[in-house]
Residue, then its C-alpha position, 0 to 999 in steps of 0.5 A: m360376524y360370529f358362527i356358534a359351533k358349541g355352547e349357548m349365548v344370550v342376546s340382550v338390548k338396552d331400552a330407553f332407560r338403559k335397562e337390559h332386556i333379554v331378547g333371545k338365545l343362541k345355540a350351536g348353528d346360530h350366528c350373530g354380528e351380521i348387522a354390523l358387518y352388512y351396514d358397517c355400524s356399531r353393534t345393536a345388541t350384547v351377546t353373552c356366553f352362558n359357559y365355554t363357547t366355541v365360535a368362528k369369526l368372519s372378518v370384514q375383509k374376508f366377508k368382502k372377498l366373498s361378495 
């Protein structure tokens, strides 16, 4: 799981024809990657940075220690 400290990111998903569609934007204070962390599955979207971005990562091991 990633927490955005600085910068902006775009969230996109692929449709049945493998065409990418932008479904959202993330900014400082937002997070991503929680679905794969909670359900131990593959990612469900692609997150791309606009420019330099600062993020904090919460690993699966540290997440399990919190719960």
